[in-house]
Every structure is written in C-alpha cells, then in structure tokens.
C-alpha positions as CSV (number, residue, x, y, z in Angstrom):
1,M,0.0,0.0,0.0
2,G,2.9,2.4,0.7
3,A,1.0,4.0,3.6
4,K,-0.8,3.0,6.7
5,W,-3.8,1.1,5.3
6,D,-6.4,3.2,7.1
7,T,-5.2,6.4,5.4
8,K,-6.1,4.8,2.1
9,L,-9.3,2.9,3.0
10,K,-12.2,3.6,5.3
11,K,-12.6,1.4,8.3
12,P,-13.7,-1.4,8.5
13,A,-11.7,-2.4,5.5
14,Y,-13.9,-5.4,4.6
15,K,-16.9,-3.2,4.1
16,H,-15.0,-0.8,1.7
17,L,-13.1,-3.1,-0.6
18,N,-14.1,-3.3,-4.2
19,D,-14.3,-6.7,-5.9
20,E,-10.7,-6.7,-7.2
21,E,-9.3,-5.6,-3.8
22,L,-11.3,-8.4,-2.1
23,R,-10.0,-10.9,-4.6
24,Q,-6.4,-9.8,-3.9
25,V,-6.9,-10.1,-0.2
26,V,-8.3,-13.6,-0.5
27,E,-5.4,-14.7,-2.8
28,L,-2.9,-13.3,-0.3
29,L,-4.5,-15.1,2.6
30,K,-4.3,-18.3,0.6
31,K,-0.6,-17.7,0.1
32,Y,-0.2,-17.2,3.8
33,L,-1.8,-20.5,4.5
34,A,0.7,-22.2,2.2
35,D,3.7,-20.2,3.1
36,K,4.2,-19.2,6.7
37,T,7.6,-17.5,5.8
38,L,5.7,-15.1,3.5
39,L,3.3,-14.3,6.3
40,L,6.1,-13.6,8.8
41,K,8.0,-11.5,6.2
42,H,4.9,-9.3,5.6
43,D,4.3,-9.1,9.3
44,R,7.8,-7.8,9.9
45,E,7.5,-5.3,7.1
46,S,4.2,-4.1,8.5
47,L,5.6,-3.7,12.0
48,L,8.6,-1.7,10.7
49,F,6.3,0.5,8.6
50,R,4.0,1.2,11.6
51,K,7.1,1.9,13.8
52,N,8.4,4.5,11.3
53,S,5.0,6.1,10.6
C-alpha cells in the first residue's frame, strides 16, 4: 500500500473493498496458509512500517 492502510481505505476495510481488492486479499490469505515464511515476512514489514510512521 505504501502507507498505513487506514489512510487509504475507510474502516472497517472489509466493508469498503471493491471486488478486485477483495479478490487480492483472498489470494494473499491463501498464500499465507501455504507459506508461513511469507506471512512472517509481511508481518515484519508491517511492524517496521508502523514503527516508522
């Protein structure tokens, strides 16, 4: 996203996603189920981003 998600999307996110964004979220969640390393990598990146915001 390049920014804190809630500056780009109204809360709660699931109510404000368009069909393409929802599809992308579902695909990413499927990838996390198959690849815990990717989940942990994205989690670390998110924590760093929030720390620096």
